[in-house]
C-alpha positions in Angstrom: -95.6 15.8 -17.0 -92.3 17.2 -15.9 -92.1 14.6 -13.1 -92.7 11.8 -15.7 -90.1 13.2 -18.0 -87.6 13.6 -15.2 -88.2 10.1 -14.0 -87.8 8.6 -17.5 -84.5 10.5 -18.0 -83.3 9.4 -14.6 -84.1 5.7 -15.4 -82.3 6.0 -18.8 -79.2 7.6 -17.3 -79.1 5.1 -14.4 -79.5 2.2 -16.8 -76.7 3.4 -19.1 -74.4 3.9 -16.0 -75.3 0.3 -14.8 -74.6 -1.1 -18.3 -71.2 0.7 -18.5 -70.2 -0.4 -15.0 -71.1 -4.0 -15.7 -68.9 -4.2 -18.8 -66.2 -1.8 -17.5 -65.5 -2.7 -13.9 -62.9 -0.7 -11.9 -59.4 -1.6 -12.9 -57.2 -3.1 -10.2 -53.6 -2.4 -11.2 -50.2 -2.2 -9.6 -50.9 1.4 -8.6 -54.0 0.4 -6.6 -52.0 -2.3 -4.9 -49.3 0.1 -4.0 -51.8 2.6 -2.6 -53.1 -0.2 -0.3 -49.7 -1.3 0.8 -50.2 -4.8 -0.8 -48.0 -6.8 -3.2 -48.5 -5.7 -6.8 -46.5 -8.4 -8.5 -45.1 -11.8 -7.7 -41.6 -10.8 -6.8 -43.1 -8.8 -3.8 -44.4 -11.9 -2.2 -42.6 -13.3 0.9 -39.1 -14.5 -0.1 -38.1 -18.1 0.0 -34.8 -18.8 1.8 -34.0 -15.1 1.7 -34.1 -15.0 -2.1 -36.4 -12.6 -4.0 -39.0 -14.5 -6.0 -38.8 -14.5 -9.8 -41.6 -14.6 -12.4 -42.2 -14.4 -16.1 -44.7 -12.2 -17.9 -46.3 -13.3 -21.2 -49.6 -13.0 -23.0 -52.4 -15.0 -24.5 -54.6 -13.8 -27.4 -58.4 -14.0 -27.2 -61.0 -12.2 -29.3 -58.2 -10.0 -30.7 -56.9 -8.9 -27.3 -53.5 -9.7 -25.7 -54.2 -10.7 -22.1 -51.3 -10.5 -19.6 -50.2 -13.5 -17.6 -47.9 -14.0 -14.7 -46.0 -17.3 -14.4 -43.9 -18.1 -11.3 -42.5 -21.2 -9.6 -43.8 -22.5 -6.4 -41.9 -24.0 -3.5 -42.8 -27.7 -4.0 -41.1 -29.0 -7.2 -43.4 -32.1 -7.1 -46.5 -30.2 -6.4 -49.4 -29.3 -8.8 -49.7 -26.3 -11.2 -52.5 -23.8 -10.2 -54.2 -21.5 -12.8 -55.8 -18.7 -10.9 -58.8 -16.7 -12.4 -60.0 -13.6 -10.7 -63.4 -12.1 -10.0 -65.3 -9.1 -11.4 -63.5 -5.9 -10.6 -60.4 -7.8 -9.5 -57.2 -8.8 -11.4 -54.2 -11.1 -11.2 -53.2 -8.9 -8.3 -56.0 -10.6 -6.3 -54.3 -13.9 -7.1 -51.3 -12.9 -5.0 -53.2 -13.3 -1.8 -54.1 -16.8 -2.7 -50.7 -17.5 -4.2 -49.0 -16.7 -0.9 -50.9 -19.5 0.8 -50.5 -21.9 -2.2 -46.8 -21.4 -2.9 -45.6 -24.0 -0.3 -47.8 -26.6 -2.0 -47.4 -25.9 -5.7 -44.7 -26.2 -8.3 -46.0 -23.4 -10.5 -48.7 -20.7 -10.3 -50.3 -19.0 -13.3 -52.4 -15.8 -12.9 -54.0 -13.8 -15.7 -56.1 -10.7 -16.4 -59.5 -11.3 -18.1 -60.7 -8.7 -20.6 -61.8 -5.4 -19.1 -59.7 -6.0 -16.0 -56.3 -5.1 -14.6 -53.7 -4.6 -17.3 -55.8 -6.1 -20.1 -56.0 -3.7 -23.1 -58.1 -0.5 -22.5 -60.4 -1.3 -25.4 -61.3 -4.7 -24.0 -64.5 -5.2 -22.0 -65.8 -7.6 -19.5 -68.2 -10.1 -21.0 -69.8 -11.1 -17.6 -68.6 -14.7 -18.0 -70.1 -15.3 -21.5 -66.9 -15.7 -23.4 -64.0 -15.6 -20.8 -63.9 -19.4 -20.6 -62.6 -19.4 -24.2 -59.6 -17.4 -23.2 -59.1 -19.6 -20.2 -59.1 -22.7 -22.5 -56.4 -21.0 -24.6 -54.4 -20.4 -21.4 -54.8 -24.0 -20.3 -53.6 -25.3 -23.7 -50.6 -23.0 -23.5 -49.7 -24.2 -20.0 -50.3 -27.9 -20.6 -48.4 -27.8 -23.9 -45.3 -26.8 -22.0 -45.7 -29.6 -19.5 -43.7 -32.8 -20.1 -45.7 -36.1 -20.2 -46.4 -37.4 -16.7 -45.5 -34.0 -15.1 -47.4 -32.0 -12.5 -51.2 -32.1 -12.6 -53.1 -28.8 -13.3 -55.8 -27.4 -11.0 -58.0 -24.4 -11.7 -58.8 -22.0 -8.9 -61.3 -19.1 -9.6 -63.2 -16.8 -7.4 -66.6 -15.2 -7.9 -66.8 -14.5 -11.7 -63.6 -16.5 -12.2 -65.1 -19.5 -10.4 -67.9 -19.7 -13.0 -65.4 -19.1 -15.8 -63.3 -22.0 -14.6 -66.4 -24.3 -14.5 -67.5 -23.1 -17.9 -64.0 -23.8 -19.4 -64.1 -27.4 -18.3 -67.7 -28.2 -18.9 -68.0 -30.6 -21.8 -64.5 -29.8 -23.0 -63.1 -32.9 -24.8 -59.7 -31.5 -26.0 -56.5 -33.3 -24.9 -55.6 -30.4 -22.7 -58.7 -30.9 -20.6 -57.5 -34.4 -19.5 -54.5 -32.8 -17.8 -56.8 -30.6 -15.5 -57.4 -32.7 -12.4 -59.7 -30.5 -10.5 -61.4 -27.1 -10.0 -61.6 -25.1 -6.9 -64.5 -22.6 -7.2 -64.5 -19.9 -4.5 -67.8 -18.1 -3.9 -69.5 -19.0 -7.3 -72.9 -17.9 -8.3 -75.4 -19.5 -10.7 -76.8 -16.6 -12.7 -75.3 -13.2 -13.8 -78.0 -11.0 -12.3 -77.4 -12.3 -8.8 -74.1 -10.6 -7.9 -75.0 -7.5 -10.0 -78.2 -7.1 -8.0 -76.5 -7.7 -4.6 -73.6 -5.4 -5.5 -76.0 -2.5 -6.3 -77.9 -3.2 -3.1 -74.7 -3.1 -1.1 -74.0 0.4 -2.4 -77.6 1.5 -1.8 -78.3 1.9 -5.5 -81.6 1.1 -7.3 -81.7 -2.1 -9.3 -85.4 -3.1 -9.8 -85.8 -1.2 -13.1 -82.3 -0.4 -14.4 -80.6 -3.7 -13.9 -82.9 -6.0 -16.0 -82.7 -3.4 -18.9 -78.9 -3.1 -18.5 -78.5 -6.9 -18.5 -80.6 -7.2 -21.6 -78.5 -4.6 -23.3 -75.3 -6.3 -22.0 -76.5 -9.6 -23.4 -76.9 -8.0 -26.8 -73.5 -6.2 -26.6 -71.6 -9.4 -25.7 -73.5 -11.6 -28.2 -75.0 -14.0 -25.6 -78.1 -16.1 -26.6 -81.6 -15.0 -25.5 -81.9 -17.4 -22.5 -78.3 -17.0 -21.5 -79.1 -15.6 -18.0 -82.0 -17.9 -17.2 -82.0 -20.9 -14.9 -80.9 -23.8 -17.0 -79.5 -21.4 -19.7 -76.1 -21.4 -21.1 -74.7 -19.3 -18.3 -76.2 -21.3 -15.4 -73.1 -22.6 -13.5 -75.1 -25.4 -11.9 -76.2 -26.6 -15.3 -72.6 -26.4 -16.5 -71.3 -28.2 -13.5 -73.2 -31.2 -14.6 -70.9 -31.5 -17.6 -67.7 -31.7 -15.5 -65.5 -34.8 -15.6 -62.9 -33.6 -13.1 -63.7 -33.1 -9.4 -65.2 -29.7 -8.3 -64.6 -28.3 -4.8 -66.8 -25.3 -4.0 -65.6 -23.0 -1.1 -68.3 -20.6 0.1 -68.7 -18.3 3.1 -72.1 -18.7 4.8 -72.5 -14.9 5.2 -71.7 -14.1 1.5 -73.9 -11.1 0.6 -72.8 -11.1 -3.0 -72.9 -14.8 -4.1 -75.4 -16.6 -1.9 -74.2 -19.8 -0.2 -77.3 -21.5 -1.6 -75.8 -21.0 -5.1 -72.6 -22.7 -4.0 -74.5 -25.6 -2.6 -76.5 -26.0 -5.9 -73.4 -25.9 -8.0 -71.5 -28.4 -5.8 -74.6 -30.8 -5.8 -74.9 -30.6 -9.6 -71.3 -31.7 -10.3 -70.9 -35.5 -10.7 -67.8 -35.3 -8.4 -68.7 -32.2 -6.4 -67.6 -31.3 -2.9 -68.4 -28.3 -0.6 -66.6 -26.4 2.1 -68.7 -23.8 3.9 -67.2 -21.3 6.2 -69.5 -20.0 9.0 -69.5 -16.2 9.6 -67.4 -15.6 6.4 -68.4 -13.2 3.6 -67.6 -12.7 0.0 -64.2 -11.1 0.5 -62.9 -12.8 3.7 -62.3 -16.4 2.7 -58.5 -15.9 2.6 -58.2 -14.3 6.0 -57.6 -15.5 9.6 -58.3 -19.1 10.4 -60.0 -19.7 7.1 -56.7 -19.9 5.2 -55.7 -23.1 7.0 -59.1 -24.7 6.4 -59.1 -23.8 2.7 -55.5 -24.9 2.1 -56.2 -28.1 3.9 -59.2 -28.9 1.9 -57.5 -28.0 -1.4 -54.5 -30.1 -0.4 -56.9 -33.0 0.3 -58.3 -32.7 -3.3 -54.8 -32.6 -4.7 -53.7 -35.6 -2.8 -56.8 -37.6 -3.7 -56.2 -36.9 -7.4 -52.5 -37.7 -7.2 -53.5 -41.2 -5.9 -56.1 -41.8 -8.6 
């Protein structure tokens, strides 16, 4: 009897911890970047022509929360605008690694913090990709409204959670702002919400068989997602949403990704009407923007941008 009670209590506590961690990931802030010796804001990126980089900070409002945005110029005045959306547990600070490689090829870079991440308000929570695409649409409308007619095209780049949010934002969206988005770059996407959660728990050697399904069911209730939200073919399924894309989709995936399986990336790319896929042998979830991969990724992104510029 005591063993049964103890087991039940343990399952309840582990489930509540799992639920809290899903909705409240670790915050990646300036202090964490400073502790790692990495750039913590855009003006700490490599200077251009010996001049310190400048940037603007502003906010967008979504579901009653003011979400912080960085807005800074690239080095190619005729280049595209990139809107960067981070993954779970990351923030716009993670965008700086990608921005460093994209700056020579872009006219403007936008990076933002989703709810529950980075410098977003403390009372905001991650919605696991259920609602974040609404905030991204607000951001896209704000960015495109400031663009003059015939100005630089806009491309979305998201990684992990942010890759799926970028796909969801553009799937079936018929607003005028959507026509100005010429492509999506989805880095290490996954189809269903339980996939990265399960693999993340496994990577830490934590249980997931009992606690994760219950925690996800509770999370679905907390974030107001529909009953079949996390099922294949449901409203979350990024492959199903990719079928509703009008703009091209480029999926970039490491073949050794232990968090988001490369099979998910293949399925998502294949589902998109104008999908493309770049797989990187021997590369994991967190190492796409390292070593020789950077040149391959930038080259493929540049090819997408050039193709769209000619169309």
